[in-house]
PAFI-311627 format. One record per residue (C-alpha): residue in one letter; residue number from 1; chain; x, y, z. Coordinates in steps of 0.05 Angstrom, whole numbers, plus 5000, padded with zeros to 4 digits. Example, Ala and Ser with C-alpha at 12.3 -4.5 7.8 and 13.67 -1.06 7.14 Angstrom:
type_seq_mol_xx_yy_zz
A_1_A_5246_4910_5156
S_2_A_5273_4979_5143
//
This chain:
type_seq_mol_xx_yy_zz
X_1_A_5068_5754_5047
X_2_A_5060_5738_4973
X_3_A_5062_5667_4946
X_4_A_5075_5682_4873
X_5_A_5037_5666_4810
X_6_A_5051_5593_4797
X_7_A_4997_5557_4759
X_8_A_4949_5505_4784
X_9_A_4974_5433_4795
X_10_A_5047_5451_4784
X_11_A_5068_5407_4842
X_12_A_5047_5334_4835
X_13_A_5063_5272_4875
X_14_A_5099_5209_4853
X_15_A_5062_5152_4818
X_16_A_5031_5094_4856
X_17_A_5041_5020_4841
X_18_A_5017_4963_4885
X_19_A_5012_4888_4875
X_20_A_4984_4838_4925
X_21_A_4986_4762_4924
X_22_A_4940_4710_4955
X_23_A_4947_4635_4957
X_24_A_4896_4589_4989
X_25_A_4878_4515_4993
X_26_A_4812_4483_5015
X_27_A_4814_4415_5050
X_28_A_4749_4375_5052
X_29_A_4744_4330_5113
X_30_A_4672_4308_5107
X_31_A_4613_4329_5064
X_32_A_4597_4386_5112
X_33_A_4665_4401_5144
X_34_A_4722_4436_5109
X_35_A_4782_4479_5125
X_36_A_4812_4535_5085
X_37_A_4885_4556_5094
X_38_A_4907_4620_5062
X_39_A_4970_4662_5057
X_40_A_4969_4734_5034
X_41_A_5025_4781_5017
X_42_A_5015_4856_5010
X_43_A_5065_4897_4970
X_44_A_5096_4834_4941
X_45_A_5142_4871_4892
X_46_A_5172_4913_4949
X_47_A_5162_4977_4908
X_48_A_5169_5038_4953
X_49_A_5107_5082_4960
X_50_A_5135_5153_4967
X_51_A_5094_5206_5002
X_52_A_5072_5271_4968
X_53_A_5121_5329_4969
X_54_A_5116_5382_5023
X_55_A_5068_5437_5001
X_56_A_5079_5488_5057
X_57_A_5117_5546_5024
X_58_A_5145_5569_5091
X_59_A_5178_5501_5103
X_60_A_5251_5493_5083
X_61_A_5233_5425_5051
X_62_A_5182_5456_5003
X_63_A_5174_5413_4941
X_64_A_5215_5355_4968
X_65_A_5192_5284_4982
X_66_A_5216_5269_5052
X_67_A_5187_5201_5068
X_68_A_5156_5136_5045
X_69_A_5096_5098_5070
X_70_A_5069_5028_5063
X_71_A_5114_4969_5059
X_72_A_5109_4894_5056
X_73_A_5062_4853_5099
X_74_A_5047_4779_5106
X_75_A_4985_4748_5134
X_76_A_4967_4675_5147
X_77_A_4898_4650_5164
X_78_A_4856_4588_5173
X_79_A_4780_4579_5172
X_80_A_4740_4518_5190
X_81_A_4669_4512_5164
X_82_A_4619_4461_5188
//
């Protein structure tokens, strides 16, 4: 089986863009005791992160992007320090 004579790096994946956001607030109860509340959002712009194209030449989807990964995520947390 021959694969041809295509050059190097002729098949490249899509670009990648990611933006995360974090907001937090610190509450002081006493001089030694404080609490931190934080909220974090991952993938805040909801931009899809497409997978790389299929590189198996024997596959019928060769060169096609067939999926996306990543996604949005939210996380809340609290920390008490004393």
